[in-house]
N, C-alpha and C positions, 0 to 999 in steps of 0.2 A: 149583538144584534142575528148573526148566523145563527146563535143555538136556537132564538127562539121562532126563526122560520122552519126549522126542523119537528120542533114540539108541534101535534096536532091542539094541544091546548093554549097555546100561544098565538097561533096562526089566524091572520085576522085578514081583513079586507084588504089592508094597502100591501101588507106581504104578498096574495093574491097577484094582484096589481101588479106590483114590480117585477114578480116571476113572471107572467106573460107579456110585459112590455122588455124585457130581456129577451124573452124567448122567442119575442116578434122579430128585435132587433136582428139574432141570430138568423132568423130566417129569411130577410129580406139583404143580408148582405153575404148571404152565401149565395155563388153563381149559379145561372140558369145550365141547367143538364148541355153537355157536347151533344152537338149530335155527329151521330156514324160519318166516317166516310167510306167513297169506293173500295178504300183498302180494308177497312174493318167489315165491310160487305163480303168481300173475299174471304175474309178467315173465318165468318160466321158462317158460310157455305163450305168450307173446308171442316168445318167440324159436323155440320150438318151431315153434309152431304158425304164428304172424303173429298180425296183429289181425282176427278173424273177429268174424261173429253168430252166436254159438253159439247153439244152437237144444237142447232140453231135451230128453229122449225116446229110443227106442231104444235105450240102453244099459242094459243091468243087470249089476252089482257083484256076486258072491257073495264076502263075508266072512264070518268067525266075528263075532256080535256083540264077544264079550272073547275076546281074545287072550292065553292065557297065558305064552308064551313069544313076545316079539315078534322073535328071530332065524329062526324062521321062517314063518310066515303064509302060510297057504295061499289065496290067489285066481283068480278064474276073471271075464272080463268077455265079457259076448256082444251083440253089436251087431245088429240087426235089420237084415237086407239080403237083397234077391234074389242078390248077387255074380255077376251078369251083366257079359261086358265092359261094357257100356253105364252097369251102376249098381254097383257094389262098395263095400269099403270100401276105402281105401287105407293108413288107418295108424293105429294106437290108439296114444294117449301117453298116461303115465302118471305124475301127480305126488302128492307128499304133502307137508302143511305143519307135519311134526313132525319131521322128520327136518333131519339136517344138512345136507343139498340136497335142494331141490325137486323135483326131476326123475328118477324112478324109471329112467323106459325105453322104448322106443319098438317096435315090434310094428310090419313093413311087411305088406302083403297085397295078396293080387289074388283076381282070379275062380276062377282056381282052386282055392284054396284051400275052397270049398264053398259053406263058412259062418265068417263074421267071429266067432271063439271062439280066443278063448285063455285059457289056465291059466299059473300060476306064481308061487312062492314067493317073499314079497319081505320085507325088513327093519324091520322100524318100530322107531325110539326110543324113540317114545309113546304115549298116546291123542291120536289125532288124526285129523284128515279125509283120505280118499283121494281125488282130482278123475281121471278118465280123461274123456279126447278122442278123437272118433273122427273121421277125417275123410273124406271119401268123394271119389269121381273125379268126380261132379257141383260138385265145390266145397263142399260144407255139411258144416259142423263142427255134429256133438251133444256135450254136457257132460253129465256124470253125477259125482256127490256120493254118500261115502257113508264114515259117521263110523265107526272101530272103537277101542273102546277096549284096551289094552294092559295089561296086568297083571306086575306087578313080581313073580317067582317066585311067580306064582297068586295074593296079597294085595294085587291092588288099586295102580292108577295113576294 
């Protein structure tokens, strides 16, 4: 039987349905991806930013308090900076502790940006904390956290 499934001239509709059903069974038996932990966020931060002394302040994160749809959550990050050649934000890094992978992304900036502000839409798997790190041209690193509740179909989560 296995030989007939491999040979294209003997491959029929029943063989296709058997293989499709087996594939669907494997996918449904596979556990969902685990969510990142705060420890994994710290590890990802170390890999992306390195080991730095993070300072609080200068970063404001704008997120809704409750997101009814975790697939498209509007987010805005603003970092207070003069954005001059000598003193500017070089990068803004984002992390989340409830998604399967903790690292969301990085935006690289320079003095020609005029202001250190980004707007984006992110996908969130569940209620969690967003962590933002801003690196400056002076070697400083600032950190901010913001929690967001993600509901499932508007019914709490």
